[in-house]
N, C-alpha and C positions, 0 to 999 in steps of 0.2 A: 319305480323311483329309487334313486340312490339311497334315500333314507330307509326305505323298507328293506332294501337289500342289505344295508348295514345291520339293521335289527335282526335280520335272518342270520347273518354271519355270527353275530354275538350270541344268538340263541343256540347256535350249534356248538358252542364251546363245551367240551366234555366236562362232565361233573367230576369233582375231585373225589378220588377214592382213598385218599390218605387219611390219617387220623389227626391231621393238623387242626388246631382250634379254629372256631369260626372267625375269630378276629383276623387271623392270618389270611384266611380265604377272602374275607371282605377286602382286606388291604390289597390283595393281589388282583381280584376281579374288579374292584372299584376303578382301577385305572383303565380297564377295558370298556366298561360302561354298563348300561342298564339291563338289557334283556337277558343276559346270561346269568345274572345274579340268582334269581329264584331257582334256576335249574341246578346251579352249583351248590346252593345251600341245601337242596333237597337230599343230598347224599350225607348230610351231617345231622347230628342229634338236634332236635328242636328244643328251643328254650321254653321252659314251662311258663305259661301265662300266670302272673302273680296277682292280677287284679281282675275283677269282673269286667271292667271297662276294656281291658286288653282283649279278653276272650270275646266279648261282644263285638269289638271292632273287627277281629279276624273273621268271625262268623258272618258279619255283614259284607265284608270284602269278598269272602268266598261266594256268597250269594250273588254279588255283582258279577264276579268273574264267570260264574256258571251261566248267568244270563247272557253275557257277551259271547261266550263260547257257543251257546245254543243258537244265538242269532246267526253267527257266521256258519255254523254247521248246517243249519236249515237253508240258508241262502246258497251255500255252495252245492247243496243237493237239489235245489230248484232248477229245473231244466230251463236254460235260456235266460236266466235272470242276470247273472254277472257276466259282462263282456269278457271274451277270452283274454284280452290284454290286461284285465285286472284280476283274473282268477288267482294267479300266483300270489298277488298282494294279499288277498283275503285268506288264502291258505296260510300265509305267514302270520297274519294277525291272529288267526285261530290258534296257531302253534304257540304264540306268546301267551294267549289267555290260558291255554292248557297247562303251560309251565307254571303260571301263577296259581292255578287251581291246585296243582301238585304241591307246591310250596305251602300254601295256606292250609291245605288238608293235613300235611305232615306236621305243620306247626301245632295244629289243634290236637292231633294224635299224640304228639310228644308231650303236650301239656295234660294228657289224660282226659281230654274233653271228648264228648260224643259228637261225631261228625254227622249232621243231618243228611238224609237222603236228598238227592237232587230232585227238585220238583219238575213237573211237566209244564214247561213254559209255553204260553200262548201269546204270540206276537200280534194277534188281532186286537188284543185288549179285551176280549170277551171273557177272559179268565176261565177258559175251558167250559163255558156254559153257552151253548148255541143260541139260547134265547137272549143273551145279553147283547147290547149294541156293539158294533164294530168301531173301535176307537182309532185303530191304525190300519186303514184299508190297503189291500193289494201290496202288502209288504214283500211278498215273495213272487209277485208277478209283474211288478212295476219297479224298475231299477231306481228311479228317482225317489220313489216312496221308501224303498229300502235304505238308500243313502241318508235320507232325512232322519229316519229312525235311528240308524247307526250313529249319525252325528250326535243326536240328542243323548243316546245311551253312553257314548264315549265321553261327551262333555260332562255328563252327570258323574261318570266314573272318576274323572280327574278331580272334581270337586269333593267327592266322597273320600278319596284318598287324602286330600288336603285336610279334611276334618279329622280323619283317624290318625294322621301323623301325631297329633297331640294326645290321642288316646292310648298310644303304645309307647309313650316316653319312658315307662318303667322298664322297658326291655330295649336297651340301646341297639342290640343287634337286629331285632325285629323292626325297630324304628328306621334303621338304615335301609333295610329291605323294602319297607313300605315307601320310603322316599324314592328309591330307584324304580319300583314298580309304577309309582305315579308318573315318573318321567316317561316310561314306555306308554302308559295310557295317553299322555299328552301328545306323544308323537303319533299314536293311532288317530286321535282326534284331528290333528293337523292334516293327516293324509286323507281322511274321509272328507274333511272340509275342502281340501284341494280338488278332490274328485267332483264334488258338488259344484264348485266354482267353474271347473272345466266344462260343465254341462249347462252353464248359464245362471246358476244360483248366485245371488248377491250375498257372499259370505267370505269372511277373512279366513286365514289359516289358524286363527286363534279367536276365542270368543270376543266379540266386539259389539258395541251398541249400534254400529252401522250395519250389522247383519240384518237381512230381512227375516222377520220372525217366521217360524214354521207354524202354520195354522193347525190348531188342534181343537177338538170339541171340549166343552167345559169339563167333561168327565175325565179327560186326559190331562188336566191342568197339573196334576202332581208331577208328571214327567217334565213338563215345561218349566215348572218352578225349580225342579232339581237340576235341570240342565243349564239354565240361564240366570242371569242377574248379577248385580254387584260390580259390573265392569266400570262403573263410574266412581267406585269407592276411592276416597282420598286417603284412607288409612288401611294398613294391612296387619293382620294378627301376628304377633310374635310369641304369644303364649296363649293359654286358655283364658287369660283375663286381661291381657295388655295388647295395645295396637301401636303402630308407628306410622306417622304421616308418610305417604308414598314418596313425596318429594324429598324427604329427609334421608331416604335410603340411598339415594345417589347424590352425593355431595361433591362439588368440584372445588376449584381453588378458593381459598378463604372461606370454606364452609358454605359456599353459595349453593343453594338447592336448584336442581333442574326443574323448571316449571313447565311441564308439558302434560296436557291432559291425557295424552296417549299412554303415559306411564301407568295409569290405572289398569290398562288392559294387559300389562305385562305380568300380572299376578293372577293365579287361580284363586277363586273365592270358595271358601269351605261352606258346606251345608251341614245341618244337624242330622243326626242319625234318624230322627223322626221323619224329617222331610225325605230322606233317602228311602226309608222303609215304605213310605206312602207311594213312591214312584215304583219301587220293586214290586209292590203288591198288585200293580196293574197287569202283571204278566203271568200270574198263577193264582 
C-alpha cells in the first residue's frame, strides 16, 4: 500500500549527526512527518525525565513497542503465515516498532533510568506456562487469527499513546515525539484493519461501533477492554481534567456545530495505565 511505502520512506531518513538542538531537528523533521522522528532523535541527547509519571509513561510505551516488535518478528519467522504480498508490509511495520524501541530506550538511558530486560512474550496467552489455557489460539499458524490479534494490539497501542501524551507534558520535546509516534501507530492500525476487511471481516479502517467484535474468552477480556470502547463518546479530553464536546471542536459559520454521530469515531480514546498494564500482562 502507498501508506506503508510512505512510512518506509520516512523511516529511512538519515539520523542527524550534527550538534543542532533538538528543537531545530523537530522543526525540520516535523514537516516530513511521523516515522522518521524517533530515528532522528535517537542521535541526540535525551531529555531527562523530571517526574515519575514521565518515566513510568516511557517505560510502559517501551513495553508496548517491544510487544508489537515481538509479534511481528515471530509472525515473519513463521513459515507460510504471512502471504508473500504482505511480507514487505509487516517488515516495514517491524522496522518502525524497532525505531520506537530505540528512541524510548535512549530516552530512559539519557534520564539515568534503568532499562528493564525484554521479557519473553507468549502470544498464546498462556504466559509461558504450558498448563495455562490458550487465550489466543493459532496466532502463528492461522493468518486471520494473527491479523485479529495484531489489530487489537495496534488499537490498544494507539489508545495507550493517547493516554501518555498527557503524562509527558512536562517535557515538550518528548511530548511532541509521543504525538508523532501515536500517528505512526494509528496508521499501522488502519493498515491491519484494511487487511482484515480485504479478507471478509466487517471492520472499518478506524475503530468503529460498527465493527464486528473479535470473540475472546473471558480471561482475555483485558485486551478487548484496552483495544476497544468509547467510540460513541460525545466529549474529548483536552487535558487531564477537562473535556470538550466533540461537536464543538468543528464549528462552521456563525459558530454552528456539526452534528454528526460519526464525529465521535474521529478521535482516539485514551485508556488508563492500569488498564494497559492488565492487557500487557496477558503476554508474559
